[in-house]
C-alpha positions as CSV (number, residue, x, y, z in Angstrom):
1,X,0.1,-0.1,0.0
2,X,2.7,2.7,1.1
3,X,4.9,1.8,-2.1
4,X,1.7,2.3,-4.4
5,X,1.1,5.9,-2.7
6,X,4.7,6.9,-3.3
7,X,4.3,5.8,-6.8
8,X,1.0,7.8,-7.0
9,X,2.7,10.5,-5.6
10,X,5.5,10.7,-8.0
11,X,3.5,10.7,-10.9
12,X,1.5,13.6,-9.8
13,X,4.4,15.4,-9.0
14,X,6.1,15.1,-12.6
15,X,4.1,17.2,-15.0
16,X,2.8,15.2,-17.8
17,X,4.7,17.6,-20.6
18,X,8.0,17.4,-19.4
19,X,10.2,15.4,-22.1
20,X,12.5,12.8,-20.7
21,X,16.2,13.6,-21.6
22,X,18.2,10.6,-22.7
23,X,22.1,11.5,-23.1
24,X,23.7,8.9,-25.9
25,X,27.4,9.0,-26.4
26,X,29.1,9.7,-30.0
27,X,29.4,6.0,-31.2
28,X,25.8,5.4,-30.3
29,X,24.6,8.3,-32.3
30,X,26.6,6.9,-35.3
31,X,25.3,3.5,-34.9
32,X,21.6,4.8,-34.6
33,X,22.1,6.8,-38.0
34,X,23.3,3.9,-40.0
35,X,20.6,1.8,-38.4
36,X,18.0,3.9,-40.5
37,X,15.2,5.3,-38.8
38,X,14.1,4.4,-35.3
39,X,11.6,1.5,-35.1
40,X,8.0,2.3,-35.4
41,X,8.8,5.0,-38.1
42,X,8.5,3.8,-41.9
43,X,11.1,3.8,-44.1
44,X,12.1,7.5,-45.5
45,X,11.3,7.9,-49.2
46,X,13.6,10.3,-50.9
47,X,13.1,9.0,-54.5
48,X,9.5,9.0,-56.2
49,X,7.8,6.1,-55.5
50,X,7.8,5.1,-59.4
51,X,11.3,5.0,-59.6
52,X,12.6,2.0,-60.0
53,X,16.1,1.3,-58.3
54,X,18.5,-1.4,-58.5
55,X,21.8,-1.0,-56.2
56,X,25.1,-2.5,-55.5
57,X,25.6,-6.6,-56.7
58,X,22.2,-6.4,-58.1
59,X,22.8,-3.7,-60.7
60,X,26.3,-5.3,-61.3
61,X,25.0,-8.9,-62.2
62,X,22.1,-7.2,-64.1
63,X,24.5,-5.2,-66.2
64,X,26.6,-8.3,-66.8
65,X,23.5,-10.3,-68.0
66,X,22.4,-7.5,-70.4
67,X,26.0,-7.6,-71.9
68,X,25.6,-11.1,-72.4
69,X,22.2,-11.0,-74.2
70,X,23.6,-8.2,-76.3
71,X,26.6,-10.1,-77.4
72,X,24.6,-13.5,-78.2
73,X,22.5,-11.7,-80.4
74,X,25.4,-11.3,-82.9
75,X,27.8,-14.1,-81.7
76,X,26.6,-16.1,-84.9
77,X,27.4,-13.2,-87.4
78,X,31.2,-13.6,-86.7
79,X,33.6,-15.3,-89.5
80,X,33.2,-16.5,-92.8
81,X,30.5,-19.1,-91.8
82,X,28.6,-16.4,-90.2
83,X,24.6,-16.5,-90.2
84,X,22.3,-13.4,-91.8
85,X,19.9,-11.7,-89.4
86,X,16.6,-10.5,-90.6
87,X,14.9,-7.6,-89.2
88,X,12.0,-6.2,-89.3
89,X,11.6,-2.3,-89.0
90,X,8.5,-0.4,-87.7
91,X,7.6,0.7,-91.1
92,X,7.3,-2.8,-92.1
93,X,10.6,-2.7,-94.2
94,X,13.1,-5.7,-93.8
95,X,16.6,-5.5,-93.3
96,X,18.8,-8.4,-94.0
97,X,22.3,-8.3,-92.7
98,X,25.5,-9.5,-90.9
99,X,26.9,-6.1,-90.2
100,X,27.3,-6.2,-86.1
101,X,26.4,-2.3,-86.2
102,X,23.5,-2.7,-88.7
103,X,21.7,-5.3,-86.5
104,X,22.2,-3.6,-83.2
105,X,21.1,-0.2,-84.9
106,X,17.7,-1.8,-85.8
107,X,17.1,-3.8,-82.4
108,X,14.9,-2.1,-80.1
109,X,16.8,-2.6,-76.5
110,X,15.2,-0.9,-73.2
111,X,17.7,-1.9,-71.0
112,X,20.3,1.1,-70.3
113,X,23.7,-1.0,-70.5
114,X,22.5,-2.8,-73.4
115,X,22.1,0.6,-75.1
116,X,25.6,1.6,-74.0
117,X,26.6,-1.6,-75.7
118,X,25.1,-1.0,-78.9
119,X,26.8,2.8,-78.9
120,X,30.0,1.0,-79.0
121,X,29.5,-0.8,-82.3
122,X,28.5,2.6,-83.7
123,X,31.6,4.4,-82.3
124,X,33.4,1.2,-83.8
125,X,31.8,1.7,-87.1
126,X,32.3,5.7,-87.4
127,X,36.1,5.2,-86.1
128,X,37.5,2.3,-88.2
129,X,34.4,1.1,-89.9
130,X,35.4,-2.7,-89.3
131,X,35.4,-5.1,-86.3
132,X,31.7,-3.7,-85.2
133,X,30.6,-7.6,-84.2
134,X,34.0,-8.5,-82.4
135,X,33.7,-5.3,-80.2
136,X,30.5,-6.6,-79.0
137,X,31.6,-10.0,-78.5
138,X,34.9,-9.0,-76.7
139,X,32.9,-6.3,-74.3
140,X,30.5,-9.1,-73.4
141,X,33.0,-11.7,-72.7
142,X,35.1,-9.1,-70.6
143,X,32.1,-8.9,-68.4
144,X,31.2,-12.1,-68.2
145,X,34.6,-12.9,-66.9
146,X,34.2,-10.3,-64.1
147,X,31.1,-12.1,-63.0
148,X,32.7,-14.3,-60.4
149,X,34.9,-11.5,-59.2
150,X,31.9,-9.4,-58.3
151,X,30.1,-12.7,-56.5
152,X,33.4,-13.1,-54.7
153,X,33.3,-9.5,-53.2
154,X,35.9,-8.0,-54.8
155,X,35.6,-4.6,-55.3
156,X,35.0,-3.0,-58.8
157,X,37.8,-0.5,-58.8
158,X,40.2,-3.4,-58.1
159,X,38.8,-5.5,-61.3
160,X,38.9,-2.3,-63.4
161,X,42.6,-1.7,-62.2
162,X,43.5,-5.3,-63.3
163,X,41.6,-4.8,-66.6
164,X,43.7,-1.5,-67.3
165,X,46.9,-3.2,-66.3
166,X,46.1,-6.3,-68.9
167,X,45.1,-3.3,-71.6
168,X,48.5,-1.7,-71.6
169,X,50.0,-5.2,-71.8
170,X,47.7,-6.3,-74.9
171,X,48.4,-3.1,-76.6
172,X,52.5,-3.9,-76.1
173,X,51.9,-7.5,-77.7
174,X,49.9,-5.9,-80.7
175,X,52.9,-3.3,-81.2
176,X,55.1,-6.4,-81.5
177,X,53.4,-8.5,-83.7
178,X,52.5,-5.9,-85.8
179,X,54.1,-6.1,-89.7
180,X,54.6,-3.1,-91.6
181,X,52.7,-3.2,-95.2
182,X,53.4,-1.1,-98.3
183,X,50.2,0.3,-99.3
184,X,51.0,0.1,-103.1
185,X,51.7,-3.7,-102.6
186,X,48.3,-4.9,-104.2
187,X,48.6,-8.6,-103.3
188,X,49.2,-7.4,-99.4
189,X,46.4,-5.2,-99.8
190,X,44.2,-7.9,-101.5
191,X,44.3,-10.5,-98.8
192,X,44.1,-7.8,-96.2
193,X,40.5,-6.5,-97.8
194,X,39.9,-10.4,-98.3
195,X,39.9,-10.9,-94.2
196,X,37.2,-8.2,-94.0
197,X,35.0,-9.2,-97.4
198,X,35.2,-12.7,-96.5
199,X,33.0,-12.8,-93.7
200,X,30.1,-10.9,-95.8
201,X,27.4,-11.8,-97.7
202,X,28.9,-10.6,-101.0
203,X,32.2,-13.3,-100.5
204,X,31.2,-15.2,-103.6
205,X,32.0,-12.2,-105.7
206,X,35.4,-11.4,-103.6
207,X,37.8,-10.5,-106.2
208,X,35.5,-8.0,-107.8
209,X,34.5,-6.7,-104.4
210,X,38.2,-6.4,-103.3
211,X,39.3,-4.6,-106.6
212,X,36.6,-1.9,-106.1
213,X,37.3,-1.4,-102.6
214,X,40.9,-1.1,-103.0
215,X,40.6,1.2,-106.7
216,X,38.0,3.5,-104.9
217,X,40.2,4.4,-102.0
218,X,43.0,4.5,-103.9
219,X,41.6,7.2,-106.4
220,X,40.1,9.1,-103.6
221,X,43.4,9.3,-101.5
222,X,45.6,12.3,-101.9
223,X,48.7,13.5,-99.9
224,X,48.0,16.6,-98.3
225,X,51.4,18.8,-98.4
226,X,52.7,19.2,-94.5
227,X,53.5,22.7,-93.4
228,X,57.3,22.6,-92.2
229,X,58.0,22.1,-88.3
230,X,54.4,20.6,-88.1
231,X,54.2,17.4,-85.9
232,X,54.1,13.7,-86.8
233,X,50.5,13.4,-86.0
234,X,48.6,15.5,-88.7
235,X,47.4,13.5,-91.5
236,X,49.4,13.1,-94.3
237,X,46.9,11.6,-96.4
238,X,43.3,12.6,-96.9
239,X,41.0,9.9,-97.7
240,X,37.3,11.3,-97.9
241,X,35.4,8.4,-98.7
242,X,32.0,9.5,-97.8
243,X,32.3,12.6,-99.8
244,X,34.2,11.8,-103.4
245,X,33.2,7.9,-103.5
246,X,29.7,8.1,-104.6
247,X,27.9,4.8,-104.3
248,X,24.7,4.3,-106.9
249,X,22.6,1.5,-106.7
250,X,20.7,0.7,-109.6
251,X,18.7,-2.5,-109.3
252,X,18.9,-5.0,-112.3
253,X,21.6,-6.7,-114.0
254,X,24.4,-9.1,-112.0
255,X,26.3,-8.6,-109.2
256,X,29.4,-9.1,-111.4
257,X,28.4,-6.0,-113.4
258,X,29.8,-3.6,-110.6
259,X,32.4,-1.4,-111.3
260,X,34.7,1.8,-109.9
261,X,34.5,4.4,-112.8
262,X,37.4,6.1,-113.3
263,X,35.3,9.5,-113.4
264,X,31.7,10.1,-112.0
265,X,28.3,9.7,-113.2
266,X,24.8,11.1,-112.1
267,X,21.7,10.2,-112.8
268,X,20.2,13.5,-114.8
269,X,19.3,13.8,-118.7
270,X,20.2,16.7,-121.0
271,X,18.3,19.7,-120.7
272,X,17.2,20.0,-124.5
273,X,16.8,16.9,-127.1
274,X,19.0,18.7,-129.5
275,X,22.2,18.9,-127.3
276,X,25.2,16.2,-128.1
277,X,24.8,13.2,-126.1
278,X,28.6,12.0,-126.6
279,X,31.7,14.4,-126.4
280,X,35.4,13.2,-126.6
281,X,37.6,15.4,-124.6
282,X,35.3,17.8,-123.3
283,X,35.8,21.0,-121.6
284,X,33.6,21.4,-118.7
285,X,32.0,24.4,-117.0
286,X,30.7,24.2,-113.6
287,X,28.5,27.0,-112.0
288,X,26.2,27.4,-108.9
289,X,24.1,30.2,-110.3
290,X,20.9,29.9,-111.7
291,X,21.0,30.8,-115.7
292,X,17.5,32.4,-115.4
293,X,16.2,35.8,-115.0
294,X,16.6,36.6,-111.2
295,X,13.5,36.9,-109.0
296,X,13.1,39.5,-106.5
297,X,14.0,38.1,-102.9
298,X,10.6,39.2,-101.7
299,X,7.2,40.1,-103.4
300,X,7.6,42.6,-106.1
301,X,4.9,44.8,-107.8
302,X,5.3,46.8,-110.8
303,X,3.0,49.2,-112.2
304,X,3.2,49.9,-115.9
305,X,1.0,52.8,-117.7
306,X,2.4,52.2,-121.0
307,X,2.1,48.9,-123.1
308,X,5.7,49.5,-124.4
309,X,7.2,49.3,-121.0
310,X,5.9,46.0,-120.6
311,X,7.7,45.0,-123.7
312,X,10.7,46.6,-122.6
313,X,10.8,44.7,-119.5
314,X,10.4,41.4,-121.2
315,X,13.5,42.3,-123.3
316,X,15.6,43.2,-120.2
317,X,14.9,39.8,-118.8
318,X,15.6,38.5,-122.2
319,X,19.0,40.6,-122.6
320,X,20.0,39.3,-119.2
321,X,19.8,35.8,-119.9
322,X,21.3,36.2,-123.4
323,X,24.4,37.9,-121.6
324,X,24.9,35.3,-119.2
325,X,24.8,32.8,-122.1
326,X,27.1,34.9,-124.0
327,X,29.7,35.2,-121.2
328,X,29.7,31.4,-121.0
329,X,29.8,30.6,-124.7
330,X,32.7,32.9,-125.0
331,X,35.0,30.4,-123.6
332,X,33.7,27.6,-125.6
333,X,32.8,24.9,-123.0
334,X,31.4,21.8,-124.3
335,X,29.3,21.1,-120.9
336,X,27.7,23.3,-118.5
337,X,26.5,21.8,-115.6
338,X,24.6,24.0,-112.9
339,X,23.0,23.4,-109.6
340,X,20.2,25.8,-110.1
341,X,17.6,26.3,-113.2
342,X,18.2,26.6,-116.8
343,X,15.5,28.7,-118.4
344,X,14.2,27.7,-121.7
345,X,16.2,30.8,-123.5
346,X,19.1,29.8,-122.1
347,X,18.8,26.2,-123.2
348,X,18.0,27.6,-126.7
349,X,21.1,29.8,-126.9
350,X,23.3,26.5,-125.6
351,X,22.0,24.0,-128.0
352,X,22.4,26.8,-131.0
353,X,26.3,27.1,-129.5
354,X,26.3,22.8,-129.5
355,X,26.9,22.9,-125.8
356,X,25.4,20.5,-123.7
357,X,23.9,21.7,-120.5
358,X,22.7,20.0,-117.2
359,X,20.5,21.7,-114.7
360,X,19.7,21.1,-110.8
361,X,22.7,18.8,-110.1
362,X,23.2,18.2,-106.4
363,X,26.1,20.1,-104.6
364,X,27.7,17.1,-103.6
365,X,27.6,15.7,-107.1
366,X,28.8,19.0,-108.6
367,X,31.9,18.6,-106.1
368,X,32.7,15.0,-107.3
369,X,32.5,16.3,-111.0
370,X,34.8,19.2,-109.9
371,X,37.5,16.5,-108.4
372,X,37.3,14.5,-111.2
373,X,37.7,16.8,-114.5
374,X,39.6,19.5,-112.5
375,X,37.2,22.1,-113.0
376,X,36.5,25.1,-110.4
377,X,32.8,25.9,-109.6
378,X,32.1,29.4,-110.4
379,X,29.6,31.6,-108.6
380,X,29.0,34.3,-111.2
381,X,29.1,33.8,-114.8
382,X,31.4,37.6,-115.2
383,X,34.1,35.8,-113.2
384,X,34.7,32.7,-115.5
385,X,38.4,32.3,-116.2
386,X,40.1,30.1,-118.7
387,X,41.4,28.1,-115.7
388,X,38.1,27.3,-114.4
389,X,37.3,25.0,-117.0
390,X,38.0,21.4,-116.5
391,X,39.7,19.4,-119.4
392,X,40.5,16.3,-117.3
393,X,37.9,14.1,-118.5
394,X,38.3,12.0,-121.7
395,X,35.1,11.2,-122.6
396,X,31.3,12.0,-121.8
397,X,28.3,9.9,-122.6
398,X,24.8,9.7,-122.0
399,X,23.4,6.1,-121.3
400,X,20.3,4.6,-120.4
401,X,20.3,1.8,-117.7
402,X,17.1,0.4,-116.9
403,X,14.2,3.3,-116.9
404,X,16.9,5.9,-116.4
405,X,19.2,8.0,-117.9
406,X,22.8,8.3,-116.5
407,X,25.7,10.9,-117.4
408,X,28.8,9.2,-117.5
409,X,32.3,11.5,-117.4
410,X,34.9,8.6,-117.7
411,X,38.4,8.1,-118.8
412,X,39.8,11.3,-116.8
413,X,43.4,11.8,-116.0
414,X,44.1,11.2,-112.3
415,X,40.7,11.7,-111.3
416,X,40.5,12.3,-107.3
417,X,36.6,11.3,-107.0
418,X,35.0,8.2,-108.4
419,X,31.6,6.9,-108.6
420,X,31.1,2.8,-107.5
421,X,28.0,1.2,-109.9
422,X,26.4,-1.5,-107.7
423,X,24.0,-3.5,-109.6
424,X,22.0,-6.5,-108.5
425,X,18.8,-8.5,-108.0
426,X,17.0,-6.8,-105.6
427,X,17.0,-3.8,-103.1
428,X,17.8,-5.7,-100.2
429,X,20.9,-7.3,-102.1
430,X,22.3,-3.8,-103.0
431,X,22.0,-2.7,-99.2
432,X,23.8,-5.4,-98.1
433,X,26.6,-5.2,-100.8
434,X,26.8,-1.5,-100.4
435,X,27.3,-1.8,-96.5
436,X,29.8,-4.8,-97.3
437,X,31.7,-2.4,-99.5
438,X,31.8,0.6,-97.2
439,X,33.3,-2.0,-94.6
440,X,36.3,-2.8,-97.3
441,X,37.0,0.6,-98.2
442,X,37.2,1.7,-94.3
443,X,39.8,-1.2,-93.8
444,X,41.7,-0.1,-97.0
445,X,41.4,3.9,-95.7
446,X,42.7,2.5,-92.3
447,X,46.0,1.1,-93.7
448,X,46.6,4.0,-96.1
449,X,46.6,6.3,-93.0
450,X,48.4,3.5,-90.7
451,X,50.4,0.9,-92.9
452,X,50.5,-1.9,-90.4
453,X,48.6,-5.2,-90.1
454,X,48.1,-7.9,-87.3
455,X,47.5,-11.5,-88.3
456,X,43.7,-12.8,-88.6
457,X,41.5,-15.5,-88.0
458,X,41.6,-15.1,-83.9
459,X,45.5,-15.3,-84.1
460,X,46.2,-11.8,-82.7
461,X,43.6,-12.6,-80.0
462,X,45.2,-16.3,-79.1
463,X,48.9,-14.4,-78.9
464,X,47.4,-11.7,-76.5
465,X,45.7,-14.3,-74.5
466,X,48.8,-16.4,-74.1
467,X,51.3,-13.1,-73.4
468,X,48.7,-12.2,-70.9
469,X,48.5,-15.4,-69.1
470,X,52.5,-15.4,-69.0
471,X,53.0,-11.9,-67.7
472,X,50.1,-12.6,-65.3
473,X,52.3,-14.9,-63.5
474,X,54.6,-12.3,-62.5
475,X,51.9,-10.4,-60.7
476,X,51.0,-10.4,-57.3
477,X,47.9,-10.1,-54.9
478,X,44.6,-9.4,-55.9
479,X,44.8,-8.0,-59.4
480,X,46.3,-11.2,-60.9
481,X,42.8,-12.4,-61.2
482,X,41.2,-9.9,-63.3
483,X,44.4,-9.5,-65.2
484,X,44.0,-13.1,-66.3
485,X,40.4,-12.8,-67.1
486,X,41.4,-10.5,-70.0
487,X,43.4,-13.1,-71.5
488,X,40.9,-15.8,-70.9
489,X,38.0,-13.0,-72.4
490,X,40.5,-12.7,-75.8
491,X,39.7,-16.5,-76.6
492,X,36.3,-15.6,-77.4
493,X,37.4,-14.5,-80.9
494,X,38.6,-18.2,-82.0
495,X,36.6,-19.8,-79.6
496,X,33.4,-18.3,-81.7
497,X,34.9,-18.5,-84.9
498,X,35.3,-22.5,-84.5
499,X,31.9,-22.4,-82.9
500,X,30.4,-21.2,-86.2
501,X,32.2,-23.5,-88.6
502,X,30.8,-26.5,-86.6
503,X,34.1,-28.0,-85.3
504,X,35.1,-29.3,-81.7
505,X,35.5,-26.0,-80.0
506,X,37.1,-27.1,-77.1
507,X,39.6,-29.3,-79.2
508,X,40.3,-26.5,-81.9
509,X,41.0,-23.7,-79.1
510,X,43.3,-25.9,-76.9
511,X,45.2,-26.8,-80.2
512,X,45.8,-23.5,-81.0
513,X,46.6,-22.2,-77.5
514,X,49.3,-25.0,-77.4
515,X,51.0,-23.8,-80.8
516,X,51.2,-20.2,-79.2
517,X,52.7,-21.8,-75.9
518,X,54.9,-23.7,-78.1
519,X,56.2,-20.5,-79.5
520,X,56.5,-18.6,-76.5
521,X,58.7,-21.7,-74.7
522,X,60.7,-21.9,-78.2
523,X,61.7,-18.0,-78.2
524,X,62.6,-18.1,-74.4
525,X,65.1,-20.9,-75.0
526,X,66.4,-19.2,-77.8
527,X,66.3,-15.6,-76.8
528,X,66.1,-15.6,-73.0
529,X,63.2,-14.3,-70.9
530,X,62.0,-11.2,-72.7
531,X,62.0,-12.8,-76.4
532,X,58.8,-12.4,-78.2
533,X,57.8,-15.1,-80.7
534,X,55.9,-14.0,-83.6
535,X,53.3,-16.9,-83.8
536,X,50.7,-16.3,-86.5
537,X,48.8,-19.4,-86.2
538,X,44.7,-18.9,-86.2
539,X,41.9,-20.6,-87.4
540,X,40.4,-20.9,-91.2
541,X,37.2,-19.6,-90.6
542,X,36.0,-21.8,-93.4
543,X,37.0,-25.3,-92.5
544,X,37.9,-24.9,-89.0
545,X,41.2,-26.1,-89.5
546,X,44.5,-24.3,-87.8
547,X,46.8,-22.4,-90.5
548,X,49.5,-20.3,-90.5
549,X,47.8,-16.9,-91.1
550,X,51.2,-15.5,-93.1
551,X,50.8,-18.5,-95.6
552,X,47.1,-18.5,-95.3
553,X,47.2,-14.5,-96.1
554,X,44.6,-13.5,-93.6
555,X,45.4,-9.7,-92.3
556,X,43.6,-7.4,-90.6
557,X,44.7,-3.5,-90.0
558,X,46.6,-2.7,-86.6
559,X,44.2,0.4,-86.0
560,X,40.9,-1.8,-86.1
561,X,42.5,-4.4,-83.8
562,X,43.6,-1.9,-81.3
563,X,40.5,0.0,-81.6
564,X,38.4,-3.0,-80.7
565,X,40.4,-3.9,-77.7
566,X,40.7,-0.7,-76.6
567,X,37.0,0.0,-76.9
568,X,35.7,-3.3,-75.1
569,X,38.1,-3.4,-72.2
570,X,37.3,0.8,-71.5
571,X,33.5,0.2,-71.9
572,X,33.5,-3.2,-69.6
573,X,35.5,-1.3,-67.1
574,X,32.9,1.4,-67.4
575,X,29.8,-1.0,-67.0
576,X,31.7,-2.7,-64.0
577,X,31.8,1.1,-62.1
578,X,28.1,1.1,-62.3
579,X,26.8,0.4,-58.9
580,X,23.2,2.0,-58.8
581,X,20.8,2.4,-61.5
582,X,17.7,4.5,-61.3
583,X,15.1,4.3,-63.9
584,X,12.1,6.6,-64.2
585,X,13.9,10.1,-63.6
586,X,12.4,13.1,-64.2
587,X,10.9,14.4,-66.9
588,X,12.8,17.2,-69.1
589,X,11.4,20.6,-68.6
590,X,9.6,20.0,-65.0
């Protein structure tokens, strides 16, 4: 009874509103902060409830799986025995191709990592033009090989550091393997383009395609005089394929009818039926001004009180056009080409003077004609000089192909522009051949810039793999694992090649690895520790047998290989360092 009384007195004496003060030490406070909100309170929502978020290990493993999925899409399109993919675009059109970049460009992907993988092949295509399939397969394999490290809680930065070490080592191995080539050595260049085109759809017409790619690039390439004292990095050769090697696709005919003109052609007919349709050694004048009466920039109204004034106005227009024509005719050109219109009156004057005229030619076509014939594009007729007239063309002729008329400017003396005519059964075939040819031309262009080659057929990758395995043994600590993982990932190229041939993958890759390892041992015996063997053994992508690439003649450009390895490793490092994916972020403008 007494104790209950005391307690009632105690409760009565303490005011009900006074808070109870509790003092926590510094460590207790930090512990509570790390544990989250106090019990009884719900989780504090910082992000919007619609936002999807994956963190830490879950995000990294998700990224690796996405990369694996993208690599699996195009794995079967590597090598000469590659398969084609058929893609339907949203408009209902179809694309049939085995070009890695083209396939991934058409595929609609939602995962952010998969999107960044697709960007890789686009970057590879723009930078060097070939190796778009290999770069995706290699980057995918790098990430797949990083998965065990992520699962065993090795920090991503440690993996990345190991990968970067391996990248430097791999580039050094490639430098040692490289072979310098003479750009004018036709046989070497042919075997180089063969390795690029041999894996494509048009491989049946290899010889035609190879000759076309070589001829087109060597026509367009020109040396640029370098200023004195400039550094060695400035480009000494200019090869502008996009601007000066135009591909004209004309459905119909045979694929064997494809040619590269020693000049240019465009899809235009002469403006007047009486004009000449075949001229030998023509004098060509190029204009980008209209040969018709100048209209006012804005709307103009003229009030006429006397009817004679109307006739005077018309006469002035005619005289203006006549003056322009006379200025042109004074230089006795055989062909006049303008980017703007040619009025009926001007056509009449030209026909009378026996001059052939073309109108509304595209700016790009006009630039090509200027490069091929040595003419200069003139903006005003009163500024024409004798040196502006192009005399480099040997033959001008109008020809009808299918239903269309084409103007051919052929037999040019040292043309620095050319037109590639592609013929084929259907539009799909032509599109695929154009893609293949552009890859081949890029390969030749790369060699013109950097005349070094590496063995193809998975030989370089296997040499890098064995070299990294040897170098990895000297490393110590936790970085050795990721370093060796890059070496293993490099084997994916020979592995995929043998897989697409349908031979025993394990046996073939093991034999190839043994060849390279034996070459290393041989070199160490004869040249000591630092000796480097030049082992060019790789896989013949058609039969799946092991061959020496030097004898077999499959070479790839140094720049393509280096770019592939760099892009693959660097992108794998970037994707591994992602530990948080937040989707459903704020809309722009809010």
